[in-house]
C-alpha positions in Angstrom: 13.6 -5.7 6.2 16.3 -3.1 6.3 16.0 0.3 4.8 18.6 -0.6 2.1 16.5 -3.7 1.1 13.3 -1.7 1.1 14.8 0.9 -1.2 16.1 -1.8 -3.5 12.7 -3.4 -3.6 11.0 0.0 -4.3 13.5 0.6 -7.1 12.9 -2.8 -8.6 9.1 -2.4 -8.5 9.1 1.1 -9.9 11.9 1.2 -12.5 13.1 4.5 -13.8 12.2 5.9 -17.3 15.6 4.8 -18.5 15.2 1.3 -17.3 11.7 1.1 -18.9 13.1 2.4 -22.2 15.9 -0.1 -22.1 13.5 -3.0 -21.4 11.2 -1.9 -24.2 14.0 -1.5 -26.7 15.6 -4.8 -25.6 12.3 -6.6 -25.9 11.7 -5.3 -29.4 15.2 -6.6 -30.3 14.3 -10.0 -28.9 11.2 -10.2 -31.0 13.2 -9.1 -34.1 15.7 -11.9 -33.4 12.9 -14.4 -33.0 11.5 -13.3 -36.4 14.7 -14.5 -38.0 13.7 -18.1 -37.1 11.0 -18.6 -39.7 10.2 -21.6 -41.9 7.8 -21.3 -44.9 5.3 -24.1 -44.8 3.7 -25.6 -47.9 0.1 -24.8 -48.5 0.0 -21.7 -46.4 1.1 -18.1 -46.9 2.0 -17.8 -43.2 5.4 -19.1 -42.1 6.1 -20.9 -38.9 8.3 -18.7 -36.6 9.3 -18.0 -33.1 7.8 -14.5 -33.1 4.6 -15.5 -31.3 6.6 -17.1 -28.5 8.7 -13.9 -28.2 5.6 -11.7 -28.2 4.0 -13.8 -25.4 7.2 -13.9 -23.4 7.6 -10.1 -23.7 4.0 -9.4 -22.6 4.2 -11.9 -19.7 7.6 -10.8 -18.4 7.4 -7.0 -18.9 3.7 -6.6 -18.2 0.9 -5.1 -20.2 2.1 -1.5 -20.8 5.8 -2.2 -21.4 5.0 -5.3 -23.5 2.6 -3.3 -25.6 5.1 -0.5 -26.0 7.8 -3.0 -27.1 5.5 -4.4 -29.8 4.6 -0.9 -31.0 8.3 -0.1 -31.3 8.8 -3.4 -33.1 6.1 -2.5 -35.6 7.5 1.0 -36.1 11.0 -0.4 -36.7 9.5 -2.7 -39.4 7.5 0.0 -41.0 10.6 2.2 -41.1 12.2 -0.5 -43.2 14.5 -2.1 -40.6 14.9 -5.8 -41.2 13.0 -6.9 -38.1 10.2 -8.9 -39.7 10.4 -12.5 -40.8 12.8 -12.9 -43.8 10.2 -15.0 -45.6 8.1 -11.9 -46.4 8.8 -8.7 -48.3 9.5 -6.5 -45.3 8.3 -3.0 -44.4 4.7 -1.9 -45.1 4.2 -4.6 -47.7 4.6 -7.2 -44.9 2.1 -5.4 -42.8 -0.4 -5.5 -45.6 0.4 -9.1 -46.6 -0.8 -12.5 -45.3 1.0 -12.0 -41.9 -0.4 -8.4 -41.4 -3.2 -9.5 -39.1 -0.7 -11.3 -36.8 1.7 -8.3 -36.9 -1.0 -5.8 -36.1 -2.2 -8.0 -33.2 1.2 -8.1 -31.4 0.7 -4.9 -29.3 -2.7 -6.1 -28.1 -1.5 -9.7 -27.6 1.4 -8.5 -25.4 -0.9 -6.2 -23.5 -3.5 -8.9 -22.9 -1.0 -11.6 -21.9 0.7 -9.2 -19.5 -2.6 -7.9 -18.1 -4.1 -11.3 -17.6 -0.9 -12.6 -15.8 -0.8 -9.5 -13.6 -4.5 -9.8 -12.7 -4.3 -13.5 -11.9 -2.1 -15.7 -9.9 1.7 -15.1 -9.9 2.5 -18.7 -10.8 2.7 -21.0 -13.9 -1.1 -21.3 -14.1 -1.5 -17.5 -14.1 1.1 -17.2 -16.8 -0.5 -20.0 -18.8 -3.9 -18.2 -18.6 -2.2 -14.9 -19.8 -0.4 -16.7 -22.6 -3.4 -18.6 -23.8 -5.6 -15.4 -23.8 -2.9 -13.7 -25.9 -2.6 -16.6 -28.3 -6.4 -16.8 -28.8 -6.4 -13.1 -29.6 -3.5 -13.4 -32.0 -5.1 -16.2 -34.0 -8.5 -14.5 -34.0 -7.0 -11.4 -35.6 -4.6 -13.2 -37.8 -7.1 -15.7 -39.3 -9.7 -12.9 -39.8 -7.1 -10.9 -41.6 -6.7 -13.8 -44.0 -10.4 -13.9 -44.6 -10.5 -10.3 -45.5 -7.3 -10.2 -47.5 -7.9 -13.2 -49.6 -11.7 -13.1 -49.6 -11.9 -16.8 -48.5 -14.3 -18.5 -46.1 -13.2 -18.8 -42.4 -12.6 -22.5 -42.8 -10.0 -21.8 -45.6 -8.3 -19.1 -43.6 -8.1 -21.4 -40.6 -6.6 -24.1 -42.8 -3.9 -21.5 -43.8 -3.4 -19.6 -40.6 -4.3 -21.8 -37.6 -4.4 -25.6 -38.1 -0.8 -26.0 -39.3 0.5 -24.2 -36.3 -1.5 -25.7 -33.4 1.1 -28.2 -32.1 3.9 -25.6 -32.2 1.7 -22.9 -30.6 0.9 -25.2 -27.7 4.7 -25.6 -27.1 5.2 -21.8 -27.4 2.4 -21.0 -25.0 3.6 -23.5 -22.4 7.3 -22.5 -22.8 6.5 -18.8 -22.5 4.4 -19.4 -19.4 7.1 -21.6 -17.8 9.8 -19.0 -18.4 7.6 -16.0 -17.3 6.5 -17.7 -14.1 10.1 -18.0 -13.0 11.6 -14.9 -14.5 9.4 -11.8 -14.3 10.1 -8.1 -14.3 6.7 -7.0 -13.0 4.7 -7.0 -9.7 
């Protein structure tokens, strides 16, 4: 490998602060855009949206630290009143304290876990699938438990509101995020 190529590889592997900041800001914008695609479902206070897909994709492609930072920025933008959350909710802090609050609060940890698991495992589709699945399990564990606490309902009722209606769509989101991330990745 030539010196020029080696420098390019080093530069790619260890991006500058400016590049990292741009990736984090851009990723938070991608998640905000995905939140615009939300459909209220009958019988549940939680809408179907593309946000979970975007959060997984951000964690898988940017890695644990940058993915987590992007999600923290996304939450800060929403808490500041910017219209980044799903339009089916009230926005701002009210949305963080409402039915989707558990999912929202989970996003930084989900992105971190998905990115960490992918980086720790194989650098292929199976590794990305494991990372995305781990993140998704964490997301729904926190989201459904939030519904239990918020509405004072049994776990079965919370799962009927916040898990079961989404299973088919979530499988597609996990597989899609893993497929994209295994081909287009900004870490390693």
